[in-house]
N, C-alpha and C positions, 0 to 999 in steps of 0.2 A: 722816434715818430712814427715810424715805420712799423715798429713791432704794436705800440698800441692801437693803431689802424687793421694792423691783421686780425690782435685779439677782439676790436671793437664789432668786426664784419662777423668773427667766429660766435659771438654772443648774438649776433644777430641772426645767424643761421640755425644758430643749435634754440632760440627762441622762438623763430621760426619754425621749423623742423616737427617740435614741442608741439606747436599751436595747430598744428596742420593734422597730427598725430592724436587729440584729442578731437578735433572736429570731426575726423573720419570714426573714428568709434561708432559699433551703436550704440542707439539706447537701450538703458535696458525694456524701458516699454516696449520697444520694438522685436523684443528677443521672443521666439513661441516655444514654449514645453510644450511638447509630444505624447504624450503618455495613453502606449497602447493599448488599448482597451482588451479588459482581461476576458479569457473564455470559459464559460459556464463549466465548469465540469459534466464529462461526457457523461452516457448511461452507466449503471452498474447492470453486468450481463453474469444472471446466476441460472447455475443450472437447479432444476428444482423434479427431484424425482421420487419413487413409492409410492404411497399412497395418497397421492392426489387426483383429482380426477381429468386432469391433462398435462402430464409431462411432457420438459423441456426446456427447452433455451430459454429464459427471458430479460430482454432489456426494461430495466426499471429506474426511475427518478435517482439521482443520488440520494441520497439522505435513505433509500428504502428499506425497510425490515424483511425479519424472516415471513411475518406476518405479510408486507406485502406479496411477497415471493410465493406463497402460498394461494392468497387472492389470485394472483394471476393465470398461476395452475388452474382455477377452476375450484378453489378450496379444498378439503380432505375427504375422504372417502369414511364408508359406515366404518371399516375395519383398521382408518388410522390409528396410531398411538403417539400422540404428540404430547404425553405429560414430560417428558423427558425433554422438551424442547423449549429454546429461551426464543419463543417467538418475536421479543420485541430484539432482540439484538441487531444490528445494523449489520447487512449486508456486504458483503466485499465483492469487489469484481473477480472474475472467476471462479466463483466460489461455488460447492455440488452441497448444495439440503439434499438426504434421503430421508423422506416420512415413514418410517416405520410403521410393523403393520401387528395387530395385536394379535395372540393365540388363542386358541380355545383357555389357557391358562388365565389369558389376563394379563402377561408378558410381551414386551418386544420381540417378535419376532421378523427382523432387519436381514435375519440366513447369518453367514460365518461374521464371526467380529470384527474382522476388520471392517464390512459391511456398515454395521450396527454403529462402530468405532467414528467414521465420518458423519453421522448425524446429527455429531454434539456441534455446537454452534458455541465457536471462542479458540481462547485460542491453544495450540496444538501443547501437549504436557510430551516435555521433553522424556521424560520418565516414565512414560507409561504409552505413549503411540504408539503403532504397529508400522508395518512397513508402508500400508496405503495411503492411513494419516502422516504421515514422515512427507509422503510426495507429493501433498497438497501444497507443503511450501515452497514458494520462489527457489530456482534456481537448485533445488534436493532431486532430484530424480532416482530410481529405484537402488542405482550404484551408493549414492551418499548416502539415501536412508537407511540402505543395509549397513554402510560404516557406524552410522549413527547408532543403530542396535549392537554392534558388535562393542563399538567402545563400550556402552553400556554394559553390558557384561563383563567385560574385561576388567570395568574400571569403577563402577559402581553408580550409584545419582548423579548425574547433575545437578550441579550446586546453584549454576547460575550461567545464561545464556554464552558467555567466551569461554565457556567449559568446553562447548563446540569447537574451539579454534583448535585443541586438540586431537580433531576428528582427520583423517586423513582424507584429506579431497575440500575439505572447506577452508575459505580463507576469510579474511575481514570484512571483504566486503559481502559474501553470502551471510555473513554472520548481522551487518546492520538490514543486509535487506530483511529478511525472519526475525529480527530483535522482537518487533511489535507485534508479533502473531505466535510466538510460543514463548511457555513459564517453563522453568528449572522445575 
């Protein structure tokens, strides 16, 4: 009889504890889910240089195009040669656009080949880019840019962006950072 009494008290305590637990649970309608507001992207800061009225560094709205950067710099001068520019290309934060001048023969005269190379907007071609163009890539300074050129000279053309992993000093993190900015 004592066993039945102990079992009955145990079951009663178990049921009372379960009921208390159910009663103390928060009501799903009382739970608030906080979703932090997303911050709008910051401005695109670009260096607009060369044959523009007011060369300088400009903070532009996200989604700004090369044409917007030229407009912010006061427009092009009479000597500007914009034929080789893609004025509809999206500006990237930290990008430098150089507007070349037209020489007497009607060709762009931006100075040395490296300066003319920087006027291009779009991906950097690993097989033709010079030292300065390669240095515009994140994580690529003068030493790594020279290593890319040396590898290209010794091994031939890049067939894939992943070929950069064979270049001394360039690892997977750097390759992933520059992947959308380069073409083989």
